[in-house]
ZANUKE-812281 format. One line per 8 residues: number of its first residue (from 1); for each residue x, y, z of N, C-alpha, C. Coordinates in steps of 0.2 Angstrom, whole numbers, plus 5000, padded with zeros to 4 digits. Each point is the difference from the previous one (the first is absolute). Last residue first. Layout:
N
NUM = X/Y/Z/X/Y/Z/X/Y/Z | ...
This chain:
151
151 = 4560/4863/5082/4999/4997/4996/4994/4994/5000 | 5008/5025/5013/4995/4993/5000/5000/4996/4993 | 5016/5021/5007/4996/4998/4997/4998/4994/5001 | 5016/5023/5005/4998/4992/5005/4994/4999/4995 | 5020/5016/4993/4995/4998/4999/4998/4995/5006 | 5018/5022/4997/4998/4994/5001/4992/4998/4999 | 5020/5019/4990/4991/4999/5002/4999/4991/5001 | 5025/5015/5005/4997/4995/4996/4990/4999/5001
143 = 5024/5017/5003/4996/5000/5001/4996/4995/4995 | 5026/5004/5007/4995/4998/4996/4993/5003/5003 | 5030/5002/5001/4992/5002/5002/4997/5000/4995 | 5028/5000/5006/4994/4999/4993/4994/4999/5006 | 5022/5004/5009/5001/5001/4993/4996/4997/4995 | 5009/5012/5026/4993/4999/4996/5001/4999/4993 | 5018/4996/5020/5000/5001/4993/4993/5001/4999 | 5012/4991/5020/4994/5005/4999/4998/5004/4993
135 = 5016/4981/5007/5004/5007/5003/4993/5003/4999 | 4996/4978/4993/5000/5002/5006/5004/5006/5004 | 4983/5004/4978/5008/4995/5001/5000/5000/5008 | 4975/5003/4990/5004/5004/5002/5007/4993/5000 | 4974/5006/4991/5005/4993/5000/5006/5006/5002 | 4972/5003/5002/5005/5003/5000/5007/4995/5000 | 4970/5000/4994/5006/4996/5001/5005/5003/5001 | 4972/5001/5002/5006/5005/4997/5005/4995/5004
127 = 4973/4997/4991/5006/4997/5006/5009/5004/4998 | 4970/5001/4994/5007/5002/5000/5002/4998/5006 | 4977/4988/4987/5005/5004/5004/5004/5004/5001 | 4977/4982/4990/5005/5006/4999/5003/5004/5004 | 4982/4978/5001/5000/5005/5003/5008/5002/4997 | 4978/4981/4996/5007/5005/4998/5002/5006/5005 | 4978/4987/5000/5006/4995/4999/5007/5002/4999 | 4978/5013/5004/5003/4998/4992/5004/4994/4999
119 = 4992/5007/5022/4993/5001/4996/5002/4999/4993 | 5016/4996/5019/4993/4997/5002/4994/5001/4995 | 5021/5011/4997/5002/4992/5000/4993/4997/5000 | 5000/5022/5004/5001/4998/4994/5000/4994/4998 | 5001/5008/5021/4993/5001/4998/5000/5000/4992 | 5021/4999/5011/4994/4995/5003/4994/4999/4996 | 5015/5019/4996/5003/4994/4998/4995/4994/5002 | 4996/5018/5009/4999/5003/4994/5001/4992/4995
111 = 5009/5003/5024/4992/4998/4999/5000/5000/4994 | 5020/5007/5000/4999/4994/5002/4995/4998/5001 | 5013/5017/4986/4997/5001/5004/4996/4993/5001 | 5024/5008/4994/4992/5000/4999/4997/5000/5004 | 5023/4995/4996/4999/5009/4999/4994/4999/4998 | 5020/4982/5014/4994/5002/4997/4997/5005/4996 | 5024/4990/5001/4998/5005/5005/4992/4999/4995 | 5028/4989/5001/4994/5001/4995/4994/5003/5005
103 = 5027/4995/4997/4996/5004/5006/4993/5002/4995 | 5025/4987/4994/4996/5004/5000/4993/4999/5004 | 5030/5000/4998/4994/4996/5003/4994/5003/4998 | 5027/4989/4993/4993/5008/4998/4997/4998/5003 | 5026/4993/4995/4995/4999/5001/4994/5007/5000 | 5022/5000/4984/4997/4997/5008/4995/4999/5002 | 5001/5020/4981/5004/4996/5003/5000/4998/5007 | 4988/5014/4981/5000/4996/5007/5003/4996/5000
95 = 4994/5024/4986/5004/4993/5000/4998/4996/5006 | 4982/5019/4998/5010/4999/5001/5000/4996/4996 | 4978/5005/5000/5003/5008/5000/5008/4999/5001 | 4976/4986/4988/5006/5000/5002/5006/5006/5001 | 4970/4995/5000/5007/5003/4998/5007/4997/5004 | 4975/4990/4993/5006/5000/5002/5003/5004/4998 | 4973/4991/4998/5004/5006/4999/5007/5000/5005 | 4977/4981/4994/5004/5004/5004/5005/5004/4997
87 = 4974/4984/5001/5007/5005/4996/5004/5000/5006 | 4986/4983/5005/4995/5003/4995/5006/5003/4995 | 5004/4980/5018/5001/5008/4997/4999/5002/4994 | 4988/4982/5022/5005/5001/4991/5002/5006/5000 | 4989/4982/5020/5002/5006/4997/5005/5000/4993 | 4977/4985/5010/5007/5000/4998/5003/5008/4998 | 4979/4986/5017/5002/5008/4996/5008/4996/4997 | 4986/4985/5013/5001/5000/4995/5001/5006/4995
79 = 4997/4997/5025/4995/4999/4996/5000/5000/4992 | 5022/5005/5014/4997/4994/5002/4994/4998/4996 | 5006/5020/4996/5004/4998/4995/4996/4989/5004 | 4992/5017/5011/4997/5001/4992/5004/4998/4998 | 5007/5002/5021/4993/4997/5000/4998/4999/4994 | 5022/5012/5002/5000/4993/5001/4992/4998/5002 | 5007/5021/4994/4995/4998/4997/5000/4993/5001 | 5020/5015/5006/4991/5003/5002/4994/4997/4998
71 = 5022/4990/4998/5003/5003/5005/4992/5005/5002 | 5004/4992/4978/4999/4995/5005/4998/5001/5006 | 5006/5016/4985/4994/4997/4999/4997/4996/5003 | 5024/5005/5003/4994/5007/4999/4993/4998/5000 | 5015/4988/4991/5001/4997/5005/4995/5005/5004 | 5004/5004/4977/4996/4994/5000/4998/4998/5009 | 5018/5017/4994/4993/5004/5000/4993/4991/4999 | 5025/4996/4999/4996/5003/5007/4994/5006/5000
63 = 5009/4985/4980/4997/4998/5009/4999/5003/5004 | 5007/5013/4981/4993/4997/4999/4997/4996/5007 | 5022/5008/4997/4995/5007/5004/4993/4995/5000 | 5016/4988/4991/5002/5000/5008/4995/5005/5002 | 5003/4998/4978/4996/4993/5002/5001/5000/5010 | 5011/5021/4986/4992/4998/4997/4996/4995/5006 | 5024/5000/4999/4998/5004/5005/4992/5001/4998 | 5010/4987/4985/5003/4994/5009/4993/5006/5003
55 = 5003/5006/4977/4997/4996/5000/4999/4998/5009 | 5016/5014/4994/4995/5003/5002/4995/4996/4999 | 5021/4991/5007/4998/4999/4996/4995/5005/5000 | 5020/5000/5019/4991/4997/4999/5001/5002/4991 | 5026/5003/5002/4995/4999/5006/4992/4999/4997 | 5020/5001/4989/5002/4997/5003/4993/5000/5006 | 5004/5008/4980/5006/5007/5003/5000/4995/5008 | 4984/4991/4979/5008/5001/4998/5003/5005/5006
47 = 4981/4986/5011/5000/5003/4994/5008/5002/4998 | 4988/4979/5014/5000/5008/5001/5001/5002/4992 | 4994/4978/5010/4992/5007/4998/5005/5005/5001 | 5012/4979/5003/4994/5000/4995/4998/5005/4997 | 5014/4998/5018/5002/5002/4995/4996/4998/4996 | 4987/5008/5020/5005/4995/4999/5002/5000/4993 | 4995/5019/5022/4998/4998/4991/5005/4993/4999 | 4990/5008/5022/5004/5000/4997/4999/4997/4996
39 = 4983/5013/5014/5001/4995/4993/5006/5001/4999 | 4977/5003/5019/5007/5003/5000/5002/4995/4994 | 4978/5010/5009/5003/4996/4998/5007/5003/4999 | 4975/5008/5012/5007/5001/5000/5003/4992/4997 | 4975/5012/5004/5003/4994/4998/5006/5002/4999 | 4975/5009/5007/5006/5001/5000/5004/4994/5002 | 4976/5004/5005/5002/5006/4996/5006/5001/4996 | 4998/4985/5024/4994/5002/4995/5000/5007/4996
31 = 5021/4986/5004/4997/5003/5006/4991/5001/4996 | 5026/4986/4997/4995/5004/4999/4994/5002/5002 | 5030/4996/4995/4994/5000/5005/4994/5000/4995 | 5020/4992/4990/5002/5003/5005/4996/4999/5006 | 5004/4985/4978/4993/5004/5006/5003/5002/5006 | 5014/4991/4975/4997/5000/5008/4998/5004/5004 | 5006/4990/4970/4998/5005/5007/4999/4997/5007 | 5002/4992/4979/5004/4997/5004/5001/5006/5004
23 = 4991/4996/4975/5005/5005/5004/5004/5000/5006 | 4986/4982/4990/5007/5001/4997/5002/5006/5003 | 4980/4993/5009/5004/4997/5000/5008/5001/4999 | 4983/5012/4994/5001/5002/5005/5004/4995/5003 | 4990/4996/4980/5005/5003/5000/5001/5005/5005 | 4985/4981/5002/5007/5000/4997/5005/5004/4998 | 4983/5003/5018/4997/4999/4995/5007/4997/4997 | 4998/5005/5022/4995/4998/4999/4998/4998/4994
15 = 5018/5008/5016/5002/4993/4993/4991/4997/4997 | 5006/5019/5017/5006/5001/5001/5000/4994/4991 | 4982/5004/5013/5000/5006/4996/5010/4998/4998 | 4988/4983/5011/4996/5000/4993/5001/5010/4997 | 5014/4990/5020/5001/4995/4994/4996/5002/4995 | 4999/5014/5020/5007/5000/4997/4998/4995/4992 | 4982/5003/5017/5001/5002/4993/5006/5001/4999 | 4999/4992/5022/4992/4997/4998/5002/5002/4993
7 = 5017/5009/5012/5001/4993/4998/4995/4997/4997 | 4997/5020/5010/5004/5003/4993/5002/4991/4998 | 4978/5005/5014/5009/5000/5001/5002/5000/4994 | 4974/5010/5008/5002/4991/4998/5008/5003/4999 | 4972/5004/5007/5007/5005/5001/5004/4994/4998 | 4978/5005/4989/5002/4997/5003/5007/5000/5003 | 4979/5016/4990/5006/4997/4999/5002/4996/5006
């Protein structure tokens, strides 16, 4: 893993895909195995209660989980590995109002993932994401099964 600064990764994590650009989230921090994104909901992504739509929260969590892949497996991504979501389960725990923060954390075995990617060209692993409002309310949680696949 190389040393990296937040400004090096912000453009890729915040807007590396067209949907991530639509969300407009902001990278707060990135460390090996953990990514934190903040999100102030644009009007076009709000629900009927004025808060972030559940699809926007899901997208935020998925974007943060993909950032975790980059934080741990930068070298494999650089060598052609593509981060993908294989599956995800999200629970909405409370109504979110105002800005939210998603914290994604790696929950797998990095050595096993590297071995699987080297031998099979694919590795699947869990990333846990917690979404909180600015006042600390835990509004959603996701477990994403991320895949790193050689295409």
